[in-house]
VOTISE-217324 format. One record per residue: chain; residue in one letter; residue number from 1; x, z, y of N, C-alpha, C in turn. Coordinates in steps of 0.1 Angstrom, whole numbers. Atoms other than C-alpha are relative to their C-alpha. Example, Ala and Ser with C-alpha at 12.3 -4.5 7.8 and 13.67 -1.06 7.14 Angstrom:
BEGIN
A, A, 1, 9, 0, -12, 123, 78, -45, 9, 0, 12
A, S, 2, -9, 0, -11, 137, 71, -11, -8, 8, 11
end
This chain:
BEGIN
A, M, 1, -10, -11, 4, 9, -15, -170, -10, 13, 2
A, T, 2, 8, -10, 2, -10, 16, -180, 6, 12, 7
A, N, 3, -7, -13, -7, -6, 52, -163, 12, 4, -7
A, R, 4, -9, -5, 7, 14, 64, -191, 13, -10, 0
A, E, 5, -9, 9, 0, 35, 31, -191, 7, 2, 13
A, A, 6, -5, -1, -14, 40, 34, -154, 10, 12, 2
A, Q, 7, -8, -11, -1, 53, 69, -158, 13, 0, -8
A, I, 8, -11, 1, 8, 77, 62, -185, 10, -12, 5
A, F, 9, -9, 10, -8, 90, 31, -166, 8, 7, 12
A, Q, 10, -5, -6, -11, 96, 54, -136, 12, 6, -6
A, W, 11, -9, -9, 7, 117, 78, -158, 13, -8, -2
A, I, 12, -11, 11, 4, 137, 47, -172, 8, -4, 11
A, T, 13, -5, 5, -12, 143, 34, -139, 10, 8, 8
A, E, 14, -6, -11, -5, 155, 66, -126, 16, 3, -8
A, N, 15, -12, -3, 9, 179, 71, -157, 0, -10, -13
A, P, 16, 0, 11, 9, 184, 39, -177, 5, 4, -14
A, M, 17, -8, -5, 11, 205, 59, -204, -9, 10, -7
A, I, 18, 8, -9, 7, 175, 82, -212, -5, -2, -14
A, S, 19, 4, 3, 15, 167, 85, -250, -15, 2, -1
A, Q, 20, 15, -2, 3, 132, 82, -265, -5, 15, -2
A, E, 21, 4, -15, 3, 135, 120, -275, -3, 6, 13
A, E, 22, 1, -7, -14, 140, 129, -238, -13, -5, 8
A, L, 23, 11, 7, -5, 112, 104, -228, -13, 9, -6
A, A, 24, 13, -6, 8, 87, 121, -254, -1, 14, 5
A, A, 25, 0, -13, -5, 97, 155, -241, -6, 1, 13
A, K, 26, 6, 0, -13, 90, 147, -206, -14, -3, 1
A, A, 27, 12, 4, 0, 58, 132, -214, -9, 9, -7
A, G, 28, 8, -7, 8, 47, 156, -238, -8, -7, -12
A, I, 29, 7, 6, 11, 41, 132, -267, 11, -2, -11
A, A, 30, -8, 1, 11, 56, 123, -300, 11, -12, 4
A, R, 31, -13, 10, -4, 90, 102, -301, -8, -14, -4
A, S, 32, 4, 14, 6, 71, 74, -321, -11, -5, 11
A, S, 33, 10, 3, -12, 44, 74, -292, 8, -6, 10
A, A, 34, -8, 6, -10, 71, 69, -267, 7, -14, -4
A, A, 35, -6, 13, 5, 87, 40, -287, -11, -11, 1
A, V, 36, 8, 10, -4, 54, 23, -286, -2, -4, 14
A, H, 37, 0, 2, -14, 52, 26, -249, 11, -10, 5
A, I, 38, -13, 8, -1, 87, 12, -247, -1, -15, -4
A, S, 39, 4, 14, 7, 77, -16, -270, -8, -9, 10
A, N, 40, 10, 7, -7, 48, -25, -247, 6, -4, 13
A, L, 41, -5, 5, -12, 68, -25, -216, 12, -10, -3
A, M, 42, -8, 11, 2, 93, -49, -232, -8, -12, -1
A, K, 43, 7, 12, 2, 65, -72, -243, -6, -4, 17
A, K, 44, 6, 3, -12, 52, -71, -207, 11, -5, 12
A, G, 45, -9, 6, -9, 85, -81, -193, 7, 12, 10
A, Y, 46, -6, -8, -8, 94, -49, -175, 13, 7, -3
A, I, 47, -14, -5, 5, 124, -38, -197, 5, -11, -7
A, L, 48, -6, 13, 4, 148, -66, -206, 8, 4, -13
A, G, 49, -7, -2, 13, 158, -56, -243, 6, 14, -1
A, K, 50, -5, -13, 4, 179, -27, -257, 8, 5, 13
A, G, 51, -8, -7, -12, 198, -2, -232, -10, 2, 12
A, Y, 52, 9, -1, -11, 167, -1, -211, 4, -5, 13
A, V, 53, -3, 7, -13, 179, -26, -186, -12, -3, 6
A, T, 54, 14, 2, -7, 148, -27, -162, 1, -12, 8
A, N, 55, 0, 11, -9, 135, -58, -147, -9, 5, 13
A, G, 56, 6, -7, -11, 125, -39, -115, 9, 2, 11
A, P, 57, -10, -3, -11, 138, -33, -80, 1, 16, 0
A, S, 58, -2, -15, -2, 150, 1, -69, -13, 5, 8
A, Y, 59, 12, -5, -5, 124, 26, -55, -1, -5, 16
A, C, 60, 4, -1, -15, 107, 22, -20, -6, 13, 5
A, T, 61, 5, -14, -6, 97, 50, 4, -11, -3, 7
A, I, 62, 12, 2, -7, 61, 51, 15, -3, 12, 8
A, I, 63, 2, -10, -8, 54, 72, 44, -13, -1, 8
A, G, 64, 14, 4, -6, 17, 77, 54, -10, 10, -6
A, S, 65, 11, -7, 5, -16, 90, 43, -4, 1, -13
A, A, 66, 5, -3, 13, -30, 104, 12, -12, 8, 1
A, N, 67, 10, -8, -2, -66, 115, 14, -12, -3, -9
A, I, 68, 13, 2, 10, -102, 117, -2, -9, -10, 8
A, D, 69, 9, 10, -5, -124, 87, 4, -15, 4, -4
A, I, 70, 14, -1, 4, -161, 92, 5, -9, -12, 8
A, G, 71, 7, 13, -5, -183, 60, 10, -13, -1, -4
A, G, 72, 13, 3, 5, -218, 48, 8, -3, -15, 2
A, T, 73, 2, 15, 1, -230, 13, 0, -16, -2, -1
A, P, 74, 15, 3, 3, -268, 5, 6, -5, -10, -9
A, E, 75, 5, 11, 9, -289, -15, -18, -6, -12, 7
A, E, 76, 5, 13, -7, -303, -38, 8, 7, 3, 16
A, A, 77, -7, -1, -13, -293, -44, 45, -2, 10, 7
A, L, 78, -1, -12, -6, -280, -17, 64, -10, 2, 13
A, R, 79, 9, -3, -11, -305, -1, 87, 3, 11, 8
A, E, 80, -5, -10, -8, -291, 19, 116, -12, 10, 4
A, G, 81, 11, -10, -2, -309, 51, 124, -11, 4, -10
A, D, 82, 11, -4, 10, -327, 54, 91, 10, 4, -13
A, S, 83, -6, -3, 12, -320, 65, 57, 0, -10, -9
A, N, 84, -3, 12, 10, -305, 38, 32, 1, 6, -14
A, S, 85, -2, -2, 12, -310, 40, -4, 12, -8, -4
A, G, 86, -11, 6, 4, -278, 32, -21, 8, 7, -8
A, K, 87, -10, -8, 9, -246, 44, -39, 10, 7, 8
A, A, 88, -12, -9, -6, -223, 71, -27, 11, 4, -11
A, M, 89, -10, -3, 9, -189, 77, -42, 12, 6, 6
A, Q, 90, -11, -7, -6, -158, 98, -38, 12, -5, -8
A, S, 91, -13, 4, 8, -123, 86, -48, 13, 5, 8
A, L, 92, -12, -3, -5, -86, 91, -40, 3, -12, 9
A, G, 93, -3, 11, -9, -74, 71, -10, 10, 2, 10
A, G, 94, -11, 2, -11, -52, 67, 22, 7, -9, -3
A, A, 95, -9, 13, 1, -33, 38, 29, 15, 0, -6
A, G, 96, -13, -1, 7, 1, 52, 19, -2, 3, -15
A, R, 97, 3, -3, 15, -14, 66, -14, -4, -12, -7
A, N, 98, 4, 13, 7, -31, 33, -21, 11, -9, -3
A, V, 99, -11, 9, 1, 0, 12, -15, 8, 6, -14
A, A, 100, -8, -7, 13, 20, 37, -39, -6, -2, -11
A, H, 101, 8, 2, 13, -6, 35, -66, 0, -15, -3
A, N, 102, -2, 16, 4, -6, -4, -64, 12, -3, -4
A, L, 103, -13, 6, 4, 30, -8, -65, 5, 7, -13
A, R, 104, -4, -7, 13, 32, 17, -96, -6, -10, -10
A, L, 105, 5, 9, 10, 7, -7, -113, 8, -12, -1
A, L, 106, -8, 13, 1, 31, -35, -105, 15, 3, -4
A, G, 107, -12, -3, 7, 60, -16, -120, 11, 4, 11
A, V, 108, -10, -4, -10, 79, -6, -87, 0, 15, 2
A, G, 109, -1, -14, -2, 92, 27, -83, -3, 4, 14
A, V, 110, 3, -4, -15, 80, 47, -52, 1, 15, 1
A, K, 111, -1, -14, -5, 85, 79, -34, -10, 0, 13
A, L, 112, 11, -1, -11, 55, 89, -12, 3, 13, 6
A, I, 113, -2, -11, -11, 61, 111, 19, -13, 1, 7
A, T, 114, 13, -2, -7, 27, 125, 31, -2, 15, 3
A, A, 115, 3, -13, -1, 12, 157, 40, -15, 3, -7
A, I, 116, 12, -5, 7, -13, 176, 19, -3, 15, 1
A, G, 117, 6, -12, -3, -33, 209, 21, 3, 8, -14
A, A, 118, 0, -7, 11, -37, 236, -5, -12, 3, -7
A, D, 119, 14, -1, 4, -72, 229, -14, -1, -8, -14
A, V, 120, 5, 7, 12, -89, 215, -46, 3, -16, 3
A, N, 121, -3, 15, -3, -85, 179, -31, 16, -3, -1
A, A, 122, -15, 5, 0, -48, 181, -27, 4, 1, -16
A, R, 123, -4, -1, 15, -45, 193, -64, -5, -14, -8
A, S, 124, 3, 14, 6, -64, 160, -74, 12, -11, 4
A, I, 125, -9, 10, -4, -40, 139, -53, 14, 2, -8
A, I, 126, -13, -3, 6, -9, 157, -68, -1, -4, -14
A, E, 127, 1, 4, 15, -21, 153, -104, -1, -15, -2
A, S, 128, 0, 15, 1, -30, 116, -99, 14, -5, 2
A, C, 129, -13, 7, -4, 5, 109, -83, 9, 5, -13
A, E, 130, -9, -2, 10, 24, 127, -113, -5, -7, -12
A, A, 131, 5, 8, 11, 2, 108, -139, 4, -15, 3
A, L, 132, -2, 15, -2, 10, 75, -123, 18, -1, 2
A, G, 133, -15, 1, -4, 48, 82, -117, 4, -1, 14
A, I, 134, -3, -1, -14, 46, 86, -80, 7, 13, 5
A, D, 135, -10, -14, -4, 75, 110, -67, -6, 4, 13
A, I, 136, 6, -7, -12, 56, 132, -41, 7, 12, 3
A, T, 137, -8, -13, -1, 81, 159, -43, 6, 2, 17
A, N, 138, -4, 0, -14, 93, 151, -7, -10, 2, 11
A, S, 139, 12, 1, -10, 58, 153, 8, 2, 16, 6
A, L, 140, 1, -13, -7, 49, 184, 32, -14, 5, -7
A, K, 141, 10, -8, 5, 27, 210, 17, -3, 10, 10
A, T, 142, 5, -11, -11, 7, 232, 42, -13, 6, -6
A, S, 143, 12, -7, 2, -20, 258, 38, -9, 1, 14
A, S, 144, 7, -4, -13, -30, 256, 75, -10, -12, 3
A, E, 145, 10, 10, -1, -50, 223, 72, -4, -4, -14
A, A, 146, 6, 6, 12, -73, 208, 47, 5, -13, -2
A, T, 147, -4, 14, 3, -65, 177, 28, -12, -10, 6
A, P, 148, 8, 9, -8, -80, 148, 49, -11, -7, -8
A, I, 149, 12, 7, 5, -113, 132, 43, -3, -12, 9
A, S, 150, 4, 12, -7, -122, 96, 52, -14, -3, -4
A, L, 151, 14, 5, 3, -159, 87, 54, -3, -14, 6
A, Y, 152, 3, 14, -6, -171, 52, 57, -14, -5, -5
A, I, 153, 11, 7, 3, -202, 32, 54, 1, -15, 1
A, A, 154, -2, 14, 1, -204, -2, 42, -15, -8, -1
A, D, 155, 12, 6, 0, -230, -28, 42, -3, -5, -15
A, E, 156, 5, 4, 13, -249, -44, 11, 10, -8, -8
A, K, 157, -8, 10, 7, -221, -68, 4, 14, 9, -3
A, G, 158, -11, -8, 3, -195, -39, 4, 10, -2, 13
A, N, 159, -8, -2, -10, -180, -46, 39, -1, 12, 8
A, I, 160, 0, -13, -7, -171, -16, 58, -4, -1, 15
A, K, 161, 4, 4, -14, -190, -13, 89, 3, 11, 11
A, F, 162, -4, -11, -8, -182, 23, 102, 8, 10, -9
A, S, 163, -10, -8, 7, -154, 47, 94, 3, 12, 7
A, V, 164, -4, -12, -7, -146, 84, 105, 12, 6, -9
A, S, 165, -10, -6, 8, -113, 98, 94, 6, 12, 8
A, D, 166, -8, -13, -6, -97, 134, 100, 14, -1, -6
A, M, 167, -14, 1, 3, -61, 127, 101, 9, 10, 7
A, R, 168, -9, -9, -7, -48, 157, 119, 11, 6, -6
A, I, 169, -9, -5, 9, -28, 170, 90, 13, -7, 2
A, Y, 170, -13, 8, -1, -2, 141, 96, 7, 2, 12
A, D, 171, -8, -4, -12, 7, 156, 130, 11, 9, -3
A, K, 172, -12, -10, 4, 28, 178, 110, 12, -7, -7
A, L, 173, -10, 6, 4, 49, 150, 97, 9, -4, 14
A, T, 174, -6, 2, -13, 71, 156, 128, 13, -5, -3
A, I, 175, -15, 6, 2, 106, 142, 136, 9, 10, -8
A, K, 176, -9, -9, 9, 122, 174, 124, -3, 0, -14
A, F, 177, 5, 0, 14, 104, 172, 91, 6, -14, -5
A, I, 178, -2, 13, 4, 112, 135, 87, 16, -1, 0
A, S, 179, -15, 0, 0, 148, 139, 97, 7, 6, -11
A, S, 180, -6, -6, 12, 154, 160, 68, 0, -8, -13
A, K, 181, 3, 9, 11, 143, 132, 45, 9, -15, 2
A, M, 182, -5, 13, -2, 165, 104, 60, 10, -6, -10
A, E, 183, -9, 4, 10, 192, 104, 34, -9, -7, -12
A, L, 184, 7, 7, 13, 166, 96, 6, -7, -12, 7
A, I, 185, 5, 13, -5, 149, 71, 30, 10, -11, 1
A, N, 186, -11, 10, -2, 180, 52, 37, 6, -4, -13
A, K, 187, -6, 4, 13, 188, 50, 1, -11, -10, -8
A, S, 188, 11, 8, 4, 154, 31, -6, 2, -14, 1
A, R, 189, -2, 16, -2, 150, -6, -10, -6, -3, 12
A, M, 190, 6, 2, -12, 126, -4, 19, -10, 10, 4
A, V, 191, 9, -11, -2, 102, 18, 38, -14, -7, 6
A, I, 192, 14, 4, -4, 64, 12, 42, -6, 11, 6
A, L, 193, 8, -12, -7, 46, 32, 68, -13, -5, 5
A, D, 194, 13, 2, -8, 11, 34, 81, 0, 8, 12
A, T, 195, 1, -6, -12, 2, 44, 115, -8, 13, 3
A, N, 196, 7, -14, 0, -16, 77, 106, 9, 10, 5
A, I, 197, -10, -10, -4, 17, 95, 114, 4, 0, 15
A, P, 198, -2, 1, -14, 28, 104, 149, 7, -10, 7
A, A, 199, -8, 11, -7, 40, 78, 173, 15, 4, 2
A, G, 200, -13, -5, -3, 71, 99, 180, 7, -1, -13
A, T, 201, -6, 1, 12, 79, 100, 144, 2, -14, -5
A, I, 202, -1, 12, 3, 74, 64, 139, 13, -6, 7
A, Q, 203, -11, 4, -9, 98, 57, 168, 14, 6, -6
A, Y, 204, -11, -6, 5, 123, 80, 153, 5, -7, -14
A, L, 205, -2, 9, 14, 121, 63, 117, 5, -13, 6
A, C, 206, -6, 15, -3, 127, 29, 134, 12, 1, 7
A, E, 207, -12, 1, -5, 156, 41, 152, 13, 4, -9
A, K, 208, -10, -6, 8, 174, 59, 124, 0, -7, -14
A, C, 209, 2, 5, 13, 162, 39, 93, 10, -13, -1
A, R, 210, -9, 12, 0, 188, 13, 80, -5, -9, -12
A, T, 211, 6, 11, 11, 165, -4, 54, -13, -5, 6
A, P, 212, 11, 7, -6, 138, -29, 62, -14, 9, 1
A, I, 213, 14, -7, -3, 105, -13, 76, -12, -10, -1
A, F, 214, 13, 7, 1, 71, -26, 67, -10, 9, 5
A, A, 215, 8, -8, -7, 44, -15, 89, -15, -4, -2
A, S, 216, 14, 3, 1, 5, -14, 84, -8, 5, 12
A, A, 217, 4, -3, -13, -13, -13, 117, -14, 11, -1
A, E, 218, 10, -11, 4, -45, 7, 102, -13, -2, 10
A, S, 219, 13, 0, -9, -69, 4, 133, 5, -5, 15
A, R, 220, -4, 3, -13, -69, -8, 168, 7, 11, 8
A, K, 221, -5, -11, -7, -62, 27, 183, 14, 2, -7
A, R, 222, -13, -3, 5, -34, 34, 158, 12, -12, 0
A, A, 223, -10, 10, -2, -18, 0, 162, 9, 0, 12
A, E, 224, -8, -3, -11, -8, 11, 197, 14, 6, -4
A, K, 225, -14, -7, 2, 20, 32, 182, 9, -9, -5
A, L, 226, -11, 10, 2, 39, 1, 171, 5, -7, 10
A, L, 227, -3, 9, -12, 40, -14, 205, 16, 1, 3
A, L, 228, -15, -3, -3, 74, 2, 211, 10, -3, -10
A, V, 229, -10, 3, 11, 91, -5, 178, -3, -14, -6
A, L, 230, 1, 13, 6, 80, -40, 171, 14, -8, -3
A, D, 231, -12, 7, 1, 116, -53, 175, 9, 8, -13
A, K, 232, -7, -5, 12, 126, -29, 145, -6, -2, -11
A, L, 233, 10, 2, 14, 99, -41, 120, 5, -14, -7
A, C, 234, -2, 13, 10, 107, -65, 91, -13, -8, -1
A, V, 235, 11, 7, 3, 71, -70, 84, -12, 10, 6
A, V, 236, 13, -7, -5, 37, -62, 101, -12, -7, -7
A, V, 237, 12, 4, 6, 4, -65, 83, -12, 5, 11
A, A, 238, 11, -3, -9, -26, -65, 108, -13, -8, 0
A, N, 239, 13, 10, -2, -62, -76, 110, -1, -5, 13
A, E, 240, 0, 8, -13, -74, -97, 137, -2, 11, 11
A, A, 241, 0, -10, -9, -85, -67, 158, 14, 7, 4
A, E, 242, -14, -5, -1, -51, -50, 153, 10, -8, 7
A, A, 243, -9, 11, -5, -33, -83, 162, -2, -2, 16
A, E, 244, 3, -1, -13, -51, -83, 194, 8, 10, 8
A, V, 245, -7, -11, -5, -37, -50, 202, 16, -2, 3
A, L, 246, -14, 2, 1, -1, -59, 192, 4, -13, 10
A, S, 247, -5, 11, -9, -1, -93, 213, -6, -1, 11
A, G, 248, 5, -1, -15, -22, -83, 242, -9, -11, 3
A, I, 249, 9, 11, -4, -44, -113, 239, -14, -1, -10
A, R, 250, 12, 2, 8, -81, -120, 226, 1, -11, -9
A, I, 251, -1, 11, 7, -81, -140, 195, -15, -4, -3
A, Q, 252, 14, 5, 1, -112, -163, 196, 0, -13, -11
A, D, 253, -1, 13, 9, -100, -195, 176, 15, 1, -6
A, K, 254, -13, 3, 8, -71, -211, 157, 11, 0, 12
A, D, 255, -11, 1, -11, -51, -216, 189, 4, 12, 3
A, T, 256, -3, -14, -5, -54, -181, 202, 7, 9, -12
A, L, 257, -7, -5, 12, -45, -170, 164, 15, -1, 0
A, E, 258, -15, 3, -1, -13, -188, 167, 7, 5, 10
A, R, 259, -6, -5, -10, -6, -177, 199, 4, 16, 0
A, A, 260, -1, -12, 3, -11, -141, 190, 13, 3, -9
A, A, 261, -10, 1, 10, 14, -146, 161, 12, -2, 7
A, D, 262, -13, 0, -6, 40, -160, 185, 3, 10, 10
A, I, 263, -2, -14, -10, 37, -131, 209, 7, 10, -8
A, I, 264, -6, -11, 8, 43, -106, 181, 12, -3, -5
A, L, 265, -14, 3, 6, 73, -126, 167, 9, 0, 15
A, E, 266, -9, 1, -10, 87, -129, 203, 4, 16, 5
A, K, 267, -1, -14, -1, 84, -91, 204, 10, 7, -8
A, G, 268, -12, -4, 9, 109, -90, 176, -4, 2, -13
A, V, 269, 3, -2, 16, 89, -86, 142, 6, -12, -6
A, R, 270, -5, 12, 7, 105, -109, 117, -11, -7, -8
A, N, 271, 10, 6, 8, 74, -116, 95, -13, 7, 3
A, V, 272, 13, -4, -3, 39, -113, 106, -11, -6, -9
A, F, 273, 10, 4, 8, 8, -114, 84, -15, 5, 8
A, I, 274, 13, -3, -8, -26, -115, 102, -11, -2, -10
A, L, 275, 12, 2, 7, -58, -111, 83, -12, -2, 8
A, P, 276, 10, 3, -9, -85, -129, 101, -15, 6, -7
A, E, 277, 14, -5, 5, -123, -117, 99, -4, -8, -11
A, K, 278, 8, 9, 8, -134, -148, 80, 8, -1, -13
A, G, 279, -7, 0, 14, -107, -141, 52, 12, -10, 3
A, G, 280, -12, 6, 1, -74, -157, 42, 9, 8, 7
A, V, 281, -12, -6, -10, -41, -150, 62, 8, -9, 6
A, Y, 282, -8, 9, -7, -22, -165, 89, 15, 7, 0
A, C, 283, -13, -3, 2, 15, -162, 84, 10, -4, 9
A, A, 284, -10, 5, -10, 44, -164, 109, 12, 6, -2
A, C, 285, -14, -5, 0, 82, -160, 110, 6, -11, 10
A, D, 286, -8, 9, -10, 109, -178, 131, -1, -15, -7
A, E, 287, -1, 14, 7, 111, -208, 104, -13, -7, -1
A, E, 288, 15, 8, 3, 72, -216, 100, -11, 10, 2
A, Q, 289, 12, -5, 0, 37, -207, 106, -11, -8, -8
A, F, 290, 11, 6, 8, 7, -214, 84, -10, 7, -5
A, M, 291, 10, -8, 4, -26, -204, 73, -3, -2, -15
A, I, 292, 3, 2, 13, -36, -198, 38, -14, 5, -1
A, N, 293, 13, -5, 1, -75, -197, 31, -1, 4, -14
A, N, 294, 2, -7, 14, -88, -176, 3, -12, -10, -8
A, V, 295, 8, 11, 4, -104, -207, -14, -9, 7, -11
A, G, 296, 10, -6, 10, -135, -199, -34, -4, 14, -2
A, R, 297, 4, -15, 1, -138, -162, -25, -8, 2, 15
A, E, 298, 5, -4, -13, -162, -148, -1, 5, 14, 5
A, Y, 299, -7, -9, -4, -145, -125, 21, -6, 14, 1
A, V, 300, 4, -13, 0, -151, -87, 17, 8, 10, 5
A, H, 301, -8, -10, -5, -137, -62, 38, -2, 14, -4
A, C, 302, 4, -14, 9, -140, -33, 13, 13, 10, 1
A, N, 303, -10, -13, 0, -119, 0, 11, 12, -6, -9
A, G, 304, -14, 0, 5, -83, -6, 2, 6, -15, -1
A, V, 305, -4, 12, 1, -81, -44, 5, 13, -3, 9
A, D, 306, -12, 1, -8, -56, -44, 34, 12, 6, -7
A, D, 307, -12, -7, 8, -34, -19, 15, 4, -7, -12
A, A, 308, -5, 8, 10, -36, -41, -15, 9, -13, 5
A, F, 309, -8, 12, -4, -24, -72, 5, 16, 6, 4
A, M, 310, -14, -5, -2, 7, -50, 17, 7, 1, -12
A, S, 311, -6, -2, 12, 14, -42, -18, 6, -13, -7
A, G, 312, -4, 14, 5, 14, -78, -29, 12, -4, 8
A, V, 313, -10, 5, -10, 37, -87, 1, 14, 9, -3
A, V, 314, -14, -7, 2, 62, -58, -7, 6, -5, -14
A, L, 315, -5, 6, 13, 63, -71, -44, 7, -12, 1
A, G, 316, -6, 13, -2, 71, -105, -33, 14, 1, 7
A, Y, 317, -12, 0, -9, 97, -94, -7, 11, 6, -11
A, M, 318, -10, -6, 11, 115, -72, -36, 4, -10, -9
A, K, 319, -4, 10, 10, 115, -102, -58, 6, -13, 7
A, H, 320, -7, 12, -9, 131, -125, -29, -8, -12, -1
A, L, 321, 11, 13, 1, 100, -148, -29, -2, -4, 13
A, S, 322, 2, 4, -11, 92, -170, -1, -12, 6, 8
A, M, 323, 12, -6, -9, 67, -160, 28, -13, -5, -5
A, R, 324, 12, 7, 6, 41, -184, 13, -3, 6, -13
A, Q, 325, 3, -9, 14, 45, -167, -22, -4, 14, 3
A, M, 326, 3, -14, -4, 45, -133, -5, -16, 0, 3
A, A, 327, 13, 1, -6, 12, -142, 12, -11, -1, -13
A, K, 328, 9, 3, 10, -3, -156, -20, -1, 14, -10
A, L, 329, 2, -14, 9, 4, -124, -40, -9, 10, 7
A, G, 330, 10, -11, -8, -11, -102, -11, -14, -4, -1
A, L, 331, 13, 3, 0, -42, -122, -12, -7, 2, -13
A, E, 332, 6, -2, 14, -47, -120, -51, 1, 13, -2
A, T, 333, 0, -15, 2, -38, -83, -50, -13, 5, 7
A, S, 334, 11, -2, -8, -65, -81, -24, -12, -3, -9
A, N, 335, 10, 5, 5, -89, -100, -45, -3, 8, -12
A, I, 336, 3, -10, 13, -84, -79, -77, -4, 12, 7
A, T, 337, 5, -12, -5, -89, -49, -56, -16, 0, 4
A, S, 338, 14, 3, -5, -123, -62, -42, -10, -2, -11
A, E, 339, 9, 2, 12, -134, -68, -78, -3, 14, -7
A, G, 340, 2, -14, 6, -132, -31, -85, -9, 9, 9
A, K, 341, 11, -8, -8, -152, -2, -74, 6, 12, 10
A, M, 342, -8, -10, -8, -124, 21, -57, 10, -7, 8
A, A, 343, -12, 7, -10, -95, 15, -32, 10, -6, -7
A, V, 344, -10, 7, 7, -73, 6, -61, -7, -3, -12
A, N, 345, 5, 5, 11, -82, -15, -90, 8, 2, -13
A, P, 346, -12, -2, 12, -65, -2, -123, 2, -11, -8
A, Q, 347, -3, 13, 9, -67, -37, -139, 11, -9, 10
A, L, 348, -9, 6, -4, -41, -47, -113, 13, 1, -8
A, C, 349, -13, 0, 7, -9, -58, -131, 9, -13, 5
A, V, 350, -6, 12, -3, 19, -83, -127, -4, -12, -8
A, A, 351, 6, 10, 8, 5, -105, -155, -12, -4, 7
A, A, 352, 10, 7, -8, -27, -109, -135, 3, -7, 11
A, L, 353, -4, 7, -12, -10, -119, -104, 7, -14, -4
A, V, 354, -7, 13, 4, 12, -144, -123, -11, -10, -4
A, E, 355, 10, 7, 5, -19, -158, -140, -8, -8, 11
A, R, 356, 10, 6, -12, -39, -162, -107, 7, -8, 9
A, T, 357, -8, 6, -10, -11, -173, -85, 9, -10, -6
A, K, 358, -10, 10, 7, 11, -194, -110, 14, 3, 5
A, I, 359, -14, -4, -6, 41, -176, -92, 8, 7, -10
A, I, 360, -9, -8, 10, 70, -167, -116, 6, 12, 7
A, I, 361, -7, -14, -6, 80, -130, -109, 10, 4, -10
A, E, 362, -10, -6, 7, 112, -121, -124, 7, 12, 4
end
């Protein structure tokens, strides 16, 4: 799905009776061009014939970070304490924004609640969201803080080795602010949150939200914010280090990985996805536990892969797929992301996931 198609699909999802003339006016294009985009959406299976009956779920609400990523990758093995020749790049990022971007590419309607400043970086985020069809109108705009920047250094294979993020602006996503958005949040299909927002806000959300909550742990330190609300979470996605925080045990082998998943389930989470350091995913719910290896892939912990995994899981859940199918969609969404140069790969689409996973997505 192209950016323009995603934008048009969002408008159709919000108003299935919208005319081609109205779509053209909103997009600033000719009616004939709007008709071409609609035809493409029909061919790709997002629209089921006349009347704009959409083949997609209602919107989900994403609450979390949207920032600028600045990263560097050396040409050769990373040398600490020295200047490393390599490539540096800047791109849009943030766990919440990345998930929202991925889901739009997969045809899912999203509303992103984040905090942004009043600088040039904020303008880049806003313009990108508008182009993608990400509804950002309920986000907090403030002139007292700069739009966050996340700095990372990767090794020569693209694995992130160090990261420093200035996330102070998200302290402004207070209970008072989020309470004013609860009607919108509770009308959504689900809520996806990342732990860059304050612990108190997370607890408030989990108490007041009536829709399934998906949480991404984000880091060892930030994972601590989920400890008091695990019994309120439908899905948790965590890497191995974050799972150690959530379970309280050291993961050293297959047995301790299984035990960590058991403990997180015992604390009330309904579905647990743990991403081990060596790749693949360990999945656990009350009915089953299993490991899926990422066969034929060298694991790369590059920027955005965990956010991509969450996006695939969300799509699978919204399509009422099994846990195993959700995990496979998550892994392939991560694989596609790792093949690109940024935190989100614009080549991601439902057709690509269907081809790779052989899972029918209706």
